[in-house]
N, C-alpha and C positions, 0 to 999 in steps of 0.2 A: 210215271210221275216219280221223282226222286224222293227218297226218305225225308220226311220233315224232321227237323231237330226236336227233341223232346221239350216239352214245357217243364221248366223246373219250378220248384216251390219258391215263393218270393224270398224266403230266408236264404236259400242257396244262391239266388241271383244277387242278393245283397252281399254275400260273402265273396262272390266273384268280383263284384265292383270294388270291394276293399282289397282285392288282390290275394285273397285267401282261398285258393282253389281246394286245399285239403279240407277246410271247414265245409265248403260246398259239397264235397263228396260225402263227408260224414252226414250232413243234413239229408242228402238224397238217400243214402243207405237207411237212415233211421225212418224216414217218412214212407219210403216205398218198399222197405224190407227187402233190399237187394244185396247182392254180394259186392265185394269191393270192386271187382272188374266191371260189373254191369253199371254200378254207380259212376265209376270213373269214365266209362265210355259215354254215358249220358251227359256228364258235365263237359267232357271234351267236345262232344258233338254240339252242345249248346254254345261253347266258347267259339268253336270254328264257324258256327252259323251267325255269330254276332261279333265281327271283327273289331268293333269299337271296344268290346270288353277284353279282347285278346291282349292288348297292351297293358292293361291294368293287372291282369292275372299273371302275366309273365314278367313284366318290367319291374314290379314292385320288389320282388326277391333280388333281382339283379341290381337295382339301384341301391337298395339298402341304406346303410350308413357307412360310407367308406372310411370315415374318420374313427369309427368305433374301435377297431384294433389298436390304433395309435393311442387313443385315450386309455385303453386298458393297459397298454405297455407303459405309458407315462405314469399312471397311478401305481402300477406294480413297482416301477423303478423308484418312485418317491417313497413308498413303504419300505422297500429294501434299504434305501438310504437312511431313513429314519431309524430303523432297527439297528443298522450297522453303527451309526454315529452316536445315538442317544441311549441305546439299551445295552451297551457293553458292560 
């Protein structure tokens, strides 16, 4: 019989659904008093056993906000222009 994926605490499962795998690992570490590697292995095993969660855990970081760097650059340029023209 193959190894069954570990059952995770509900808070860790919620964190995975939100795409926050790191938070899920922290929760598992705190509740089960495990080391980092053991907690990460349990969370990874759970995500691998539940492919419907895999997309949310990995895709959220990749999707992100692609416009955010452009917005930061625009605001920085506007601030530099303001200080250059009006604060001389």
